N, C-alpha and C positions, 0 to 999 in steps of 0.2 A: 727465418731470413726472408726479407722482402725481395721480390724479383725486380729486374730492371724494367720489364715491360709494364709492371704495375706502377712504378714511379713515373714512367713516361705518360701513362694514362692519366695520372693525377695532374701532371703538368698541363696536359692538353685540356683538362676540364677546369683549369684555373685554380686548382687546389694548391696548398703549400705542401710540397713533398715531405718536409721534415716533420710536419704535424699529422698528415693525413693517414699515417700508418699506425697511429696509436689505438690500441684496443680500449674500449669503453664499457665499463660495467656500471649499470644503474641498479641500485637496490632500493626497493620501495616497501616500507612496512605498512601495515594496515591498521589504522586507528591508533597511531602512536604520536603523542604530543611531546614537545621538548621537555616537559616536566617529568617524563618517564625515562629520560636519558641522563645517565650520571654526569656526563661532561657538561651539561647545561646548568646543573646545580640550582634547579628551580623548585625543588621539592625536598623536604627533609628526609623522605624515604622514596627516592625515585625508582629504585630497582637496581639490578646488577647488570651492567652493560660493558664489560671490560673491552670487548673487541670494538664496539662503536666508539668507546672512549679513546681507544688507541688510534682509531682513524682521526679523531679530533686532534690528538697530540701530534699527528704527522701531517695534518692538512689545515684547512680553514673551516671554522665553525661559523655558520650564519645564524643570527638571532632574530631577524625580522623577515620571516618567510611566510607567505600565505599560499594555501592551496584552495580547497573547497570544503564545504561542510559534509560532503558525502563522497563515497568511494568512486563511483563511476564518473562524475563530472571532473574530479581531480585527475583521473587517469587520462581522460580526453584532453585536458589542458596540458598536462605534461607532454603527451605524445604529439600534439598538433601545434602547440604554441598559440592556441586561440582560446578566448574566453568561452564560457558555457553558452552564452546567448548566441554565439556563432555556431557552435557544434550542435546545439539543440539538446544537449544532455545536461540537465539541471538538477537531477535527483538520481538516486541509485536505480539501476535498471532491474526490473523485476525478473526473477528467474523462473517463475511458475506461470507466466502468461506472456503473450507477445508484447513487446515494448519497442521503443525507438532506440536502437543502438548506434554506435559510431558508423557514419555513412561513408561510402566511397567518395573520394575526391578531396579529402582533407590533407593528404600527403603527409602522413606521420613520419617521425624521425627515421625509422627503419627503412621505409620506402625511399626516402630521399638519399640515404646512404648507399643504397644499391646502385650499381653492381659492385662497387669497390669494397664494400663491407659485407661480410656474411653476418647473419643475425639469428637470434633465438629469443623468444619470449618464454619465460619460465614462471610457473606458478599461476596466481590468480589473474584473470583477464578482466572480467566484469564490464566489458563494453559490448557484449553480444546480445542481440535480439533473438529470442527463442525461435522466432519464425524464419530466421535466416540459416544458411548452412553452418554446420558446427565448426568449420575451420576458420572461424571469424578472425583470429589474429593473423592468419595468412591472407584472408580475403581482403580485409580493409586495414590491417595493421602494418602491412608491408614486411612482416617477418617471414623468414624461410621455414622456421620451425616453431611449434608451440608444444610444450609439455607441462600440463598442469590443469587447474580447475577453471571452468568458464565463469563460475559464480561463487558466492559465499558458501562456506561449509555450514552444516547444521540444519539445512532445510530438508524437506521431504522430496527427494529427487529420484526419478527412475524406479519408483515403487518401494523405496526404503528410506529410512531416516539417516542422513549422512552425518558424519562427524569428522574430526581431525584424524581419526583412526580408521575410518571406513568411508570412502568417498569416491565420487565419479571423477576419474582423471581422463583428460583428452590428450592424445598423442597425434599431433598434426590433424586434428579434426575427428579422430576415431576414439570413441569412448571405451573405457574399461573400468573395472572396479579396482581400487588400490586400498590395501590394508597397511601401507607404510605411513607412519606419522607424517602428516602433510608438510610440516616445517622441514623435516628431514628429507622428504622427497624433493622439495624445491631445491635444497642445497645439493642433493645428489645430482639432480638434473642440470643445475647450473655448472657444477664441476665437470660433468660429462660434456656439456656444450663448450665450455672453455677449452677443454682438451681436444675436442673433435673439430670445431669450426676452423676453417682457414683464416689466417690473419690477413688483414686486420678484421676484428669482429666487434659487434655491438650486442651485448647481452642485457636484456631487461629481466631482472629477477624481482618478482613481486610476491612477497610472502603473504599468506592468508593471516598470519599472526600479526598482532595479538587480537584480531577481530573475534567477536563472539562466535560460537559458544565458549564461554569461559570453562576451563578444565585444568586438570593437573597433567602437565607434560610428562613424558618418560623421565624417570628419576636421574638418569645419567646426563640430562641436558640442563639441569638447574641445581641450585644449592639450597633450596628452601626445604626445611624438614617438614615431615607430615605431622599432623594433618593440615592440609592447605585449605582452610575453610574461608569462604567469602570471596567475592569477585575480585576486590583489589589485590589480594594475595595471589590468587590464581593468575591474574593478569600479569603481575610482576614475574611470576615463574614462566609464563608464556613468552614474555619479552626476553628473559634470560635464555630460554631455550632457543629463540630465534637468534640471539646474539652468539650463542655457542655454535650454532650451525653456520652462521656468517663467518665465524673464525675459520672453519674448514674451507669455505669458498675463498676467503681472502688469502689463504695460504697458496692458492693457485695463481695469484696476481703478481705480475712482474713489475719491476721498478719503473718501467716506461708506460705502464697502463694507468688509466684514469678510473677512479672509483667515485661515484656520486651516491650518497646515501640520503634518503629523505622518507617522507610519509605522505599519505593522501589526505589525512585530516586528523583532528585531535581525538582524544579518548572518548569512549561512550560513558554515559552518566554513571553507570554502576562502578566503573573503575576509577573515578576521579576522587581524590582525597584533598583535604585542606593543605595549603591555602587556596587551591583552585576551587572554583564554584561548580558543583556537579550539574547545575542547570545551564551552564554555559559551554558545554562540550560539543561533541559530534552532533551534527544536524542543526547547529545554530550558527549565526554569523558573528558571535562573540569571538574574542581571540582564542578561547579554548577550543573552538570548533575549527577555526581557519588556520591558526598558526601551527607550523610543523617544523621539525628539525631538518637541517640541511648541512651536510659535511662533505667536503670535496678533498680528495687526495690525488696527487699526480705531479708530473714533472713541472707544471706551471706554478706550483705552490713554492713561493720563494721564502716564506716565513712560516715554517711548520708550527702549529699551535696557535696561529693567529685567529682572532675573532673579528667578525664583520657585522656591523649594525645596519648596513645599507638595506633598503627596501628591495625584496626579491619576490617574484611571483612564480607559481608553478608553470606558467606559460613560458618562463624564461629558459627552461631546460633546452628547448630546440636551438635557440640562438647560441647558447653556451656550447653545446656539442658541435655546432658549426665552427666555432672558434677553436675548440680543442682539436677537431679533426682537420681543420683547414678547408673543409668543403662548403661551398656557398649554399646556405639555407637561411630562409627568413620566413616570418609569419607576422600577421598584423599586430599581435599582442606580445611578441617575444623580444626581450632585451637581454643581451648576454650579461651574465654575472662573472664572466671570465676575467675582466680587469681586476676584480677583487682578489684573485688568487695570487697575484704578484704584489698587491697593495691593499690589504684588508681595511686600512684606515681611510681610503679615498672617499670623498663625499658621494652620497647616493646618486646614482645615475637616474634612477626613477624618482619622480616627484610624488607619485601616489601608488597605492596598491588597490586593486579592485577584486571583489569576489561576489558570489551570489548563489542562491539556489532558487529553483522554480519547478513547477510541475503543471501538467504532465510533461514528460520528455517529448521533444519534437519542436517544430518551428513555432514562433509566436502566432497569436497571443497566448499568454500563459494564464492558467486559472488562478494560480497563487505564486507569489514571488517575494523574496527578501534580498536586498542588496547592501553591500558595505564598501566604503572607500575610506582610505586613511592617508595621511601624510606622515611625517616622521614623529608627530606628536598627537594629532587629533584624529578622531574617527567618526564618520557619519554612517548611521544605520538608516535604511529606508525600506519601508514596506508599503502595502496598499493603504494603511490607515494613518500612520504617523512616523515622524523621524525621531531618532535618538542621536545624541551627540556626546562624545566622551573625550576626556583629556587622558590619554594613555600614559603620559609621563607621571601624573599624580594619581591616577586611578587605573592601574594596569588590569584589574579584574572587572572593570566596567560595572561598578556598583552605583555610580551617581550620574544620572542623565543631566547634563548641563542645561538642556532645554527646559527642564522642570524648575530650575532656580534662576534662569536668566543669564544671558551671555554678556560679557564685557566687550569692549570694542575690539580687542585683539581676537577674542574667541569668535565674535561675529564675522570678522574678516575671514578667518579660517573656515568657518561653516559655509560662508558664501562661496569661497574658493572650491571647497570639496563638492558643493552642490553643482557648481558650473562644470567641474570635471566629470562628474557622473552623468550629467545631462549630455555633455559632448560625446561621451562614450556610448551610452545606451539609451538616452532619453530619460524623461522623468519617471 
């Protein structure tokens, strides 16, 4: 039950009292493309995701969503509402050496929701610089609590080889060794946070799965019979194990709560199967690297089971949560996708989507970079050497560069438009 003094506080801050008390759960998968979610029906053998599919049946499924080619930049975009060239995080942050992590001053979502919302970051962070204090989600993320890993699993950390079954866990900045399967641990911690945190709360649940190292999850979490040989099969089992554990978390969610499910980037090459192109996955600016699932469930969904084709960016999460909570929040690159929850068929608010990767992390100039911008049909790739231009309507897997065969008048107009928009945003 919400108290009267909290409602008064919301009014004084300019929030809408009816909305500002809604709990918000954001679930982020790691290296999961739409082709590996059953509800998207984009692969003949996507994997088994009954709980994610149930979210889609009760919410809105978005089909044209871009994040980033790598883990760290995507997470910075989600939390700050700003593109990578602003945050300075353009490639994954190294875990075994000092690197440039998320800097103070970007006012991420959890920080902006305080003090009215309690908060917890659960699972993988991957925005930490090793040379900074280990309570990084608390120091620059704005979260009150963090229980999970700071980096990827599978690396040589703290004098041992980590895995999903033996890994370094941080509890509010303090390290310990965990032998709980990491996907299960994230679900356990999310459930504990949901039960413990005062309402309203904001919980960021970032699974390590299905990121490498590929492995066979505990048998009770998936339905694939042994032997599970090959990365694609193990990847599917890892996705199903994550889905199974998501089911436990979702059982804690009330009818007034909002759930947002997404991913940071597409699958890695070893996990990709036809008709997707293995060379166009994670780490690239092809659709297979940038495009991610996005499903939203909550009171604002007026047509459960709806699908939306509008253009949505990872940076749009901040503005959307502002609309859901009724709290005033904005960022330079964030446009709310909240209007699509009541009308998935409305025309796209965004005219373009933009993403990039660059290195090293830090302020410009960058030693290497790749950028991409698209409208509802055409897409421009730009690197230090040459452009590429694709018709995504006729060539969704980006196999035919139109610049190699020549542009007709309509194509040239769209190429010039996208070129102008990219220059206006970040320069050539």
